[in-house]
C-alpha positions, 0 to 999 in steps of 0.5 A: 388197744395195746394190752399191758404193753407198758407193763414189765411185771416181774415176779418179784416187785422191784426192791429198789422201787420207791413206791413205798420206800422210807428211809429207815432208822439205823437199827432197821438198816442193821436189821435189813443188812442181816436179811441181805446176808441170809439166803434161805427162802420159804414159800408159805401156801394157803387158799385165801387172804387171812389164812396165813399165819402172820406170827410165823411169817413175821418170825421167819422174816424178821428172826430167821431173816429169810425171804418168805412169800405167801402164796394165796391161791385166791384173792378172797372174792367169794367172802363177805365184807364187814366194812362195805357192800363190795362183794365178788371181784371188788372184794377180791381187789380190796383183800389183795391190797389188804394182803399187801399191807399185811406183808409190808408189816410182817416182812413177807411178800405176796403171791397169787395163782389164777384161782377165783374164790367162788365161795365156801366149799366143803371138800376138795372134790367139790372144789376141784369140780369148779377149779381146773386142777391141772391149770392150778397145779401148773400155777403152783409149779410155776411159782415154785420154779420162779421163787425157788424156795428151800422149804414149803410150809402149808397152812392146812393138811390134806385130810378132806372134811377137816376144813374149807375145801379150798384150804385142803385143796391148797395143801393137795396142790402144794404137795403134788407140786413139791413132787414134780417141780424138779422134773423137766418133763412136767409143764415143759413149756415153763422151761423156756424162761425158768428152770426145774427146781427141787424143794428140800422139804414140805411141812404142815403148819400144825394146829389143833382147832380149839386147843394147843397142837400136840405133836404125834410120836410118829411125825417129825416136827419142829417147834419155833418156840420164840415166836413171842420174843422181843426184837430189839432192832425193831422194838417189838415182839413177833406177836405184835408184828403178827397182830398188826399184820392180821389187823390189815384184814379189815374187810373181814373184821380181823382186828387183832391184839398181840399175845403177850409172852411166850408162844409156840408154832409147830411145823410137821414134816410132810415130805422130803429129807429128814432133819436133825435140829432145824427145818433148814438142815442141809440147806446150802448157803447160796453165797458159797455157790457164786463167784465172789460169794465168799468174799461178799459174805466176809465183807457183810460180816465185817460191816455188821461187826463194825456197824455205826448206829449213830453215823451209818453213812460211814458204811456207804463205801463198804456197801459200794465195795460189796456192790462192785463184787456182786453186780458183775455176777451173771446168774438166772437165779432169782435170789441173785437179782433180788440181792442186787436190788436189795443192796441198791436200796440199802445204799440209797436208804443209808444215804437218806435219798428221797426220790419222787415222781409226782403229779397234781391229779389222780386220774388221767386218760390216754391221749392226754398231755401230763405235767409232772415233776421229778424230785430228787434229794440227797442229804448226804455229803457223798455226791450223786450224779443224776445222768437221766430220767427215763420212761416208756413215754419220756427220756430226759438227760440231766447230768446233775449233781445231787449233794448236801440236801440241795433238792433237784426239781425238774418239771417234765411234760409228756403226752400219753398215746391214745392207744396206751392201756388204762389201769385195769387190774391184769387179772380182770382184763380177760374175764373168768373161765371155770372159776379161774381168771383168764391169764394167758401170760405166765409172767402175770401168774404170781404178782399181786398187782400191776406195775404202775401205769406210768413210772420213770427210772433215774440213772444215778451214778454213785462213786463210779457205779450206776444205779437204776432207781425206779419211781412210780408216778404218784398223785401227792397232796396235803390233807388238812386232817391226815397231812401228806397223802400219796395215791397211785396215778390212774389212767381211765378211758377218755369217755366213760359210760355209767349206768344207774343199775345193773338190772331192769325188771320188765314187770308191772309197776317196776321202772323199765328205764335206765339212766345212762351218764356219758362223761368226757375227760377231754372235750364234750363230744355231742355228735355220738349216739347211744346204742344197746347191743343185743336188742332190736331198735324196736325194743328200746327207746333212747332219749337225751335228758340233759347236756352239761357242758361245764361238767362235760357230760350227757345224761340219757334215758333208755326205756326198754319196751320188751324182751324176747327172753325171760332173762337177757344180758345186753350192752350199752355203748356210746358210739362216735361217727368215726366208729370209735365206741366206749362201753366201760364204766370206771369203778372206784373203791376208797378206804383209808387203810389201802390205796384208792382202787380203780377198775373198769366194768363192761356196761352191761345190764340184765333184763329180767322179764317175769310174771311177778305180782308186786303191790309196791308200798313203803319198805324200810331197810336197816343196813348192816355190813353193806349190800345192794339189796335196797337198789334192787327193791327200788328197781322193782317198784318199792318205795324204800327208805334207809333208816338211820340209828335215830329212827329205830323205834316202833313209831317210825317202823309203823309207817312201813309195810315191811322192815328189812334188816341188812346182812350181818346187821346184828354183828355190826349195828349196836343201835339195832341190837339195842332196839330189838324190843322196838322191832318186835313191838312193831311185829306184834302190832302188825308189822312184817320183819325180814332178817337176813343172815348174820354170822354166829360170832360175834353177835351183839345180841342173842335176841334176834326174833320173837322166839328163841333160835341160834345161828349155826355155821351150817350152809349149803354151798352148791348153788344147784343143790336140790331143795324140798319145798312146802309149796302149800306154805303161805310164803310159797303161794302168796302173792306169787306161786313158787315152783321148782324152776324158781330154784334154778340158776342161782349163783355161788351158794344157796345160803350160809349161817343157817338157824339152829335150835329154833323154837317150835313156833317157827315154821320151816318151809325149806329143806336143803343140803349139799350132796352127801350131807344130811338135810337141814331146815334152818335156811328160813324160819317164819312165824306169826307174832301178835298181828304180824309176821317175822322171817329169819333167813340165811339164804344168800339174798344179797348175792341172788337179787343183785345177780337178777336171779328170777326165782330168788327175787320172786321168793323175796318179794313174797316175804315182803308182801306178807306186810299189811299193805301200807 
């Protein structure tokens, strides 16, 4: 299979691409013209989605009219999710698109390095034990050289211990890259395609936790005191732009209300040239550095001075004249290419052009014949000649005039080659190595997402000049509630293999079978076989359960008879007689605030063989922000019921041996918070309750248990950190004996948001801490209350159980088995 052969991923997403293009009101066109004139470039650097200061980015992009890029080292893969159960790379995928939506709103653009967010880190030393510093420094230098900023603004400073270790590391890497990005002897392999670049100054976007930043006398700083001002062209304040941008971080619950009135933002000089009145002092006007640049700038000023807000189409000839001066200029500087694309976009938007490349389905597969439609409309009286519409898979000549609102519609059919790549996000294509995405192609370091799977470029002649208008293939339909909807067209494998679980437990009482659904995009191919990689044929049995010819799918059962290891990962694949095999499952993530997302996972499962005593029985689960713990418990053999809001009462609880509260439930579930008394009555009458972690704020109630305790921000981030255990405690002894080996092989962390200030009635069987820190006992509280038992735990069961960590599973089973045996 070709890997990304169709992707022409450029560092800056094409400004003339009609992916998200909208024809703008004349005031916004005037604002866009101001941005076209300005040549300042700013790189803002931090570590995660949500780290960025949207108010400052919004101000710099819309008041200073600068080109502002936010470099987030990570995609936020290691965080928590308020709106669903997606975690890890799925959460990173969501947050990637939330960042892009945020940048659409505040006028910036989005960039990334190769770094994986591996979870909370307390200092940069710990962070750089996970990240390869040299590779990440190379990424930052590459992005500086490619984007060519005049100044850099770090969100965080370089002082360890003041914030998240990833935060501090982002500032350290940025500061080091600032010093070396102009040196030809540093990462010389990059200079095959880009050149060294000198940044004038690097700043810290200064702040003080919990209060207003107070400038220090020994530091040179600048105040942006107009970040709360009103922009009459956009009809809103920069604070409103910032709030709307931040609200796009919905998976983190960052809905924001705009500040009203004046506001200040400070940047403090870290390194570089001193300045007198502005951080942009001495930064040259790039127009004066190119041929025709002075003349171009003069014509821009003339256009601005005479701008017609009622009939902006009168200015198309002026824009075309600027284009005649700009287009012949040959330059390797990225800003010149961007200005050319920016100008073409403005010309088409001023004319009101609408161009679409649409299809009546969202998903296709390599080898399929696609029926699409090219649509082009020019409502103006200036004739546009469409010469052709070309793509990697087609080349259609037109030579047709579009003018006076006469729509050009052309049906276009073509076949996708069988070896054409599917729509896998490029950073997920080669896996993860040492907490970095394995991205070998440097052109893929920086861009937020893939270019469209299929796109076309219309060659459009305007008054003797040729423009290239790139249009992605989109699925367009009408929703009865939301009206017109457009989604990216997505290519998936012709044969899909899906598994009903990620873990199979080889323990007494657990389900040892796996359901496998093999579905076909084209024709049902029943002559293949289902195979398991990594096991002998005597260790599993495959049975075909059903064949559905109408839906083109077959369902298999795979029963695992034994495994020669305690924990082992095996693969499942569907193999055709010609040797072609399929071992990928299509995953979809659908939320209204971002496009529909698709990615592919290898069809692998964990076989977990352990000596584990489970009584089974009825268990209830009350969901919070979302996690995969219920499916693990079902796989272990528990009869698990998800309770809805109407069932949160003592009478319903009494049917179950244990009631488990999902992660962050007391942050998001108001009905649960309203019925804590019912939950405690259940405990008092002999029930067993397990409450998983909640964040310290916002809490919908402070009454989380039968006795008082608080929730802190304490956590243990090193997954292999030592744990002191009260092995004689009932939780460690019944029904499964816990040993030191049960704390090996954990993933990402021990836990987070531990309890604090707990009542003396609680017992604390665990003591743990990160290296160099004081021990804490707040990871798990246990108590008896009346006839029952209660546990609050900040241990990250929501990560450990889905990962199939045997020791964590054993301890959680012991928590459940404290129930009364119903």
